[in-house]
N, C-alpha and C positions, 0 to 999 in steps of 0.2 A: 584416491579411489574416486573415479568420476559418479556426477550423481546419479547416472543411469546404473552401474555398477549397484551402487549404494541400495537403490532401487528394489533391482532384483535379485539381491542379497536379504533384504526383508521379505518380499515374498518366498523366496526359498525356504527361507527360518520359519518363516509362518505357517508352510508347509509340512516341515519335518513333525512339526508340533501335532497336527493332523493326520500323518501316520502315527505316530504315536498313539491319537485317541485311538482312528482305527482297529490298531493290532490290538487293542485293551478290550475293547469292545466285542471283537469275535474270538480274540485265545485268552481268557480273564485271567488265566495263571500265568502268561509273559510279563518278563521283571523287567520293569524300565532299565535301561541305561543311560545313555547320552545320545543327543544327538549334533550333527553340525553340517554347516554349508561348505563347500569346496567349492572349487574353481568350474565343476561337471554339474553341479545341482546339489544337493543332501542328501543325508542317509541318516540314519535312526540305530543304535543296536539295541539288542534285546537278548537276556538269559531265558532260559526255561522255555524257549519258543524251537517249533521243530515246522518248518515250511520249505516246502520246495515251490521250482520255479511256475509250478500252474498256478498257485495260491495267489501270485500276485494279483492277479485279475480279480479274485477276491475280496483280495486288500483295498485296490485301487479302487472297484466299486462302494467298498465300505466308504471310502474318504470324500466320493462322488455325493454321497448321501450326506453327510455330514456337511460339506460346502454346500448342498441346497437346503441346509437348516438354517443356514444365515446366522451361525454362533458368532458373536463379537468376542474379539478379543479383550482381555484387562489383566493389565499389570498390578498386584498387588504388592502390600508391604506385612510381612508378618514377624513377629517373634520368632527366634529358630524353636523354641519349644512348640509354639501352633504349628510351625512346618513339622516339626517331626510327628506330629500327631496324624497330619495329611499323608504321611509318606508311611505309616507304620508297618505296610504290608509290603514297600518297595527296599530291599534291602539296598542298594546300588544306591539310593537315593539318600538312604539313611547312611551311609558309609562319608559321602559328600558334607551331610550336617552335622556329623557329630567330630569333623575334624574343625569344625567355626565355633566361635566363641558364644556360650549359651543366649548373652547378652546382648549378640549383634542382632541386626534385623535384616532380611533377606526377601527380596524381591521373587514373587512364584508370577507366573502366568497360564491365567485360567481362560478354558474354554468349555462354556456351561458347568460340570459339576467335573471335569479334568483339571489338574493340575501339576504343572512341571517348574523346575527348577531356573528361572531365568531375569534376566533382567534389560533382553535387548531389546529392539524394537519391533512391533508387528503392525501388520495391515490393519482395518478396523472390523473388518467383516470378513467370513470366510470366502461370502461369496465374490469376494474382491480376485477369487482364485479361479479364473479364467477355464483354466486348464492342466490336469495334471497327468503327470505319467509314471510309475514305476518302472525303473529297469532293471536291479539286478537284484539276488540274494548272494550275500557272502559272509566271511568269516572276520572277526576283529579281536584280538585280545582288549578285555577291559583294560581304560586306560593307556591301552596301548603296550603295556606290560607283559612280554608272552611268560613271565611266570602266574599272573591272572588268568580268569577263566576265559574259554572263547565264545565270544557272543555272535549270534547272527543280525548280521548288517545287512538292512534295507537298503537302497538308494533309489532315488528318483530325482523326479527334474518338473520347474511347476512355468508356467507363464500366463499371462493375463488376460490371452486368446488362444481360440485353437490355430487359428494360421500360422502363430508364431510357435507352438508346438509343432504343428507339422513341418513348418521349414527345419526345427529342429532335428525331426527324426530323418529328412530327407537328408539335411547336412550327416547325421550319423551313422546312416547306410554309406555315404561316398567315405568318412573316416575309416570305418571297417576296409575296407579296400584299400588304404593306405597305410593300415596297421602296422608299424615296423614288426610287431612279434609276428604277424602271418606272415607277411615278406620272409624276414629271417627264417621261419622253418622252409619256406617252399623253396628259397635260394640256398641252404643250409648251410647259413652264416651262423649262427650260435645256438643254442640251448641252456637254457636252469632248470636245477635239480633241487629239491628241497632239504639234498644234505648240504647244500653248500647255497643256503636263500640268500637273493641280492648280490650272485656272483657270477659273473657272463662264465659259459662253456664255449669256448671259441671253436668252432669246429675249422676242416682244411680253408676251406672258401674267406671264410668272416676272417679270415688270421691273415690271407692273403687281403683282403680289402683295407684291413687294420694298418698294417706293415706299408702299404703303399701310399695310406695319407701320412704316415710316420716319416716315412724316404719324404715326401714333397715337405713334410712340415721342417725335417732338419735342414732339406738345402735351403729353404727360405730364410733359417735362422742366421747359417751360414752368410749367405748374402746380406743381411743385415747386423753382423756382426755382433752377435750371442755367441756365447761360449757355453757348449752343452754341457752338464753337473749329473752325475749322480749321486745321491746322498742315502743312507743307510733308512731303512725303512722302523727300524725299532731305535728308540732315542729316550735316553733318561729325563724320568720325570721333570729333574731340575730344570731341564731347559725348555721344559713347557710351563713351566712356573716363573721362568724371567720372562717367557715370552709372552703369558698374560692367558695363554691358551687354555692352563688347567683351571684357571678361575672362570674364565669367559665360557668357554667350549668343554667341558672335562666330561659332561654328557654325553656327548656324541663323538668320543673317542674310547679304543678299547683300549685295555689297561691290562697289565702282567707285573707279577714278582720272578726274579731272577736273582739268587743267592742275596735274596732278603730287600734287595733295591728294586722299589717301582719304574716300571717302563711303560712308554705308551707307543702305538704303532700311528706314524704320524698320518694326521688328517687333513696335513698341507704340508709345503716342502718348505713356506719363508725359513723357519728357522735354522734347517741344511744350508741355504743358501748364509745364512750369517756369520753360519763358524767357518763357510768356503772365503767369505771376506775377511774374515779375522785371521786367517792364514797367516796375514804377512801384512806390514806397513804399507799404507795408501800413500799414495799422493792425485793433486789435481790430473797428473799427468796420467794417471791410471782410469779417469774419471771422463765417460759414462762407462763404467763396469756393466756388461749386460751378461747376466748369467739366465742359461734356460735349463729347462730338466722336465722331462717326461717322466715325473712321479707317480709312482703305485703307492695310491691312499687308499683309507677304509675311513668309513665316518659311520657311526651306528644308530642307522635310519629307523623309524620304526616299522615293523612289517607288513603293518596295514599302510605306509605310503611307498612301498618297494611296485615300480610300473615298467618292467621290460628295463630293456637300454636308457630309458627316461631316469629311471630313480633306481640304483644298486647300491651296496655297501662297499665294494672294492671296484674302484675305477682308474685309469690313469690321467693325471690333470696335467692339461700342456699349460705349463707353468714358464715363468719368468719373470726373477727382479733387477731390476735396474738402479745402481747406484750413483747417485749423481752429485755435481756441485748446483746451487739453488739457481746458479742461471742461465745452466740449462735445462731447464725445466720445461720451457713452451717447446722447445725443439725437439727433447724426447717425447713427450705425449704427441706432437703431430705425426712424429716417426712411427708411432704405433697404432694411433690412429689407419695412417696411411696402410699398414703392414696388417690391419686387421681387415680393412677395406678388401685389398686385394686379394688375400690369403683367402677371406672367404668367398668373395667372388669368385675364384677358380674351381669352387664346386658348386656354381651356380644362382647363386646367393646376389639376388641383382639391387633389392629394395630393404633401404635401412633407414632406420631410426635412430636416435641419440639423446639420451637423458644424462642430466649434471647431478650426480645426488651431493644435495648441500646439509649444512647443518638446522635444526628446526629455528624456527626464529624466538625458539626461547633461550636457545645458548646456552640450556643446562648442563652442568657440571661431570655430565658422562664424557665431553669429549675432551680429547689431548688436546696441548697444545695454545697458544694465546689468541686471542682475536684477530693480530695483525699475519699472523699465521696460515690463518684459516681463509681470511680475505683475500688475502695474496694468492691461495693455491687455488680457492675457488673462482676467480679471476683469469688464474692462468690456464686452467681448464674450459673455460667459456671462451678466452679469447683465440685458444689454439681449434677449436671448432671453427670458431666464425674464420679464422685465418682460410683453413682451408675450405669453405663458402658453404659449411653445413650446419642447416639449423638444427633446434635443440629443445626440451623441454626440460623445466628444474622440478627434481623429486625433493622437496621438502621435508626435512627429519631421516631420510633414506641413507645418509652417509654412515658410513662406520665411525665406532669411536676415536679411530686413530688418525681420520683423514678422509677426506671428498672424494668421489669420482665419477669419470664415464663410463656409463654402459651401453653399449651398442647392442640394438636389438636387430632381428634378420625376420625378414617375413615368408613365411612359404606360401608354397603353391594355393592352398587353404585361404590363405591371410590370416593365420596365425602367427603370433610375435613369437619369438625365443630371444632369450638374452645367452647369447656363448661367449662373445668378447666383453672383457673386463677393466678398466684399469684405475687404481687406487692409489690414492695417496699417504702414503703413510709417517706420521711423524712419532710415531710410537715405538716401532723396533729399534730404528737406530740410539733413540733416546737409551732406553733399557739396555740395548747391548753394549753402553758407550763407544757406537763408532765413530770412526774420524781418520781425518784425511788433513794433508799438507798440503796448505794452499801456496798461493806464489807468493806471500811475502814469508813463508816458510811457519807459519802459526797454522794450530791445531784447529778443524771445523769438524761438523758433526753432518756427515751426506745428508741429502733427501735421500726419498728410497719409493721407486715406484714397485707396485705388486701389476702384474700383468696377463691374461689370459685369452687368447685368440678364438679358440676352438672349444674349449674348457675341458670340460669333460668328456674326452674321448669316447668314450660308449655312449653317452646322451649325444654327442655330434653326429655319429653313424646312425644312431635311431631317428634323431633329424632330417637329415640326410635321405636315408631310406622312405621316411614317409612324403618327403618333399617329392624325390624322384618315382614314389611308386616301382620304387627297386630296379628301375632301367637306370644305372649306373651310368655315367660315361664311361666311354672306350676306356679310358686313361686307369679307372677305378674298377673295372668290372672283373671279379676274379677271375673269371674265362670270356677271352676278347674272342674265339673264334672255333665254330663246332665244325668238324671235317666230317661229310658223310657222304660216303659210297652210296652212288644209286643202288648198286647189288653186289654180292659178293665177288662179281666178277672182277669188279674195278678196288677190292681192299689193298694189295698190293700197292698200288698208285695212295691209295686215302692214306695209305702207314707211312709211306715216304713224303709225301706232303705233311702230317703231322709229326713227322722227325725234325723235317723242317723249318717248321715253326719254331717246335720247342728248341732245338739248336740257335735261333735268336731270339729266345726269352719270351716270345709269343705265348700266350697263355693258352690254351687250346686242348679240347678233348675230342676224339674219333668217337664218334657214334657209327658202329659196322656191326649190326647185327640183321638178323631175319627178317625183326618188323618193315612194315612200309614205309616207305619214305615217308609219304604222311605224317605218319605216327612219329616218327625220329623227328622229324621238322618241328610237330609239335613242341616234343620234348625241350627244345633249344626254345622257345618262346615262352614256355613256363620256368625256365632257368632263366628266361632274360639276358640270353647271350647276344652281344651285337650283332655278328656277322656269322652267316654261315656259308661253310663252301662246301658247293656241291660238285660229285665229279662222276663223270659218265666217259662214253665212247668219245665224245667230241673233246673233253678236255684230255682224256688219256693220250689220243692222236695227235694232239698239238703241244702237249705237256706245258697245260696252263691249267686255270682254276675257274671257277664261275663261281661269283661271289655277289650275293644280296643280304643288307641288312635286314633284322631280323622284322622290323616293322614294316615292309617295303615287299610287294610284288615282281618288281622287276630286278634282276641280276645282270651282273657285269663280268666281262672276261677280263682276266690280270693274268701277268708274269706273277710266280710266285715270289719273285725278289720285290717285286712293285709293291705288292700288297705288304710283307713285310716293312718296306720303307717307308710307307705310309704309317702303319701302327705307330713303330718306333719313332717317328719323325713328332707325332700326336705326343707321345709318354715324356721325350726326350725333353721339352719343353718345363715339365713338370718337375721330374725325378730322375 
């Protein structure tokens, strides 16, 4: 975390306490839950609080009054018994305290006569909050557990100056126009329903888009020597225990019992690829063995964290596992980096940054493998990026317990960074599953294993792509590539002929042949962000041609129908 991020988080954390003070002043019967800082601001959860959107102004006004009072923040240490007395009328704070040893001490934050359980840093004085804005009211379960009470969540943002707040609000309005959830509804791509929270209902157009991406993914992987496999979604718990996921990841896994045996729905595809490797004896001649899978995975994400396509419970993970001899490590790392940059670039992302995640300097016992393995692995990751002339930053302490990694961040049109591609070196699974290969001397050796995703979650990547393009997808990805519009019913027969010709050549087209005005029908195509509009009238019928214009242009060009089809297929053929 940078110094600027740390200062921002302190400001936001201080602000959430002000929100709690304001709510208690206005609604004394409200019960305090917890507050938290997020990437987008802060929130505080309350029980026994019924408010509507119009009440945000009332609460915000009260917050500004508190800020003007210039009350200082103080962190004070109390015995648990003293703290219990402070919160005798706050049942949820009592729940937290009653789980603690009564002989312990606890840090409380005080703002005047208001107290909250908190040991974090705060600004010195409320007056240091220059500008504050409440953004929304929602719901969230206490402690994120759906079995608990539903609370009222109030979210907000704060800055040191009004200028900074105004910049944020302007940016927020821009963000709304790029919101993939709005675009998905407008283009009829997908929907969500409470009967399956965190799971996407793909509509026809959305499924076309998803399948086009998968087709390109498959072509790229065949070209780069990967074998595509598919492994079961439900696997015996013994496999997850052997892999270590049962101990480290069980809280995020869905489990079930069948005939008194416990199973888990896979949250990732690694163990399945391991079983594929173990299917037969391997020698150095078999390596590198590149195994790719578009695995359907499930993760038990908390309901409060679900966000459109960006955070779901069921998704397709663009996954691969590469089993290699140690001397192949650098070459394979470079190949993965090149493939990732090439693939992401085909979707219009050209601005990348790289990070190498390494062990913390303390080198605690949480890391598997020895110092020599880690130093060699980290050096290989760095040298591979350097060989490709890429600069990178070091993320100390961000390495997984089983090995270091390279993370590739893409920058979108709004300047946001997204991590889609990652390459992780694993010392853990080859040892846990006793993977072997026979080397050139006939001796048994343990292979290295690379975990790799290029797009990451396919759902999340589509969300990022929609926000980056504002829904104006490139021609090869557009669910509908051309709209055929006869000027009037007089030209409907010719319109249907052109439409059938496009369909026969697998050009994705629609015909908009209705009694509505031409301008209204053209507006329909703009709303659906269809790349090409084919307008047909007397001239086109007489000369057996079509008039074609791009959706974002006013001028049209005359084409022979086959010329237009050839152009579209040429654009597609390059990728799929």
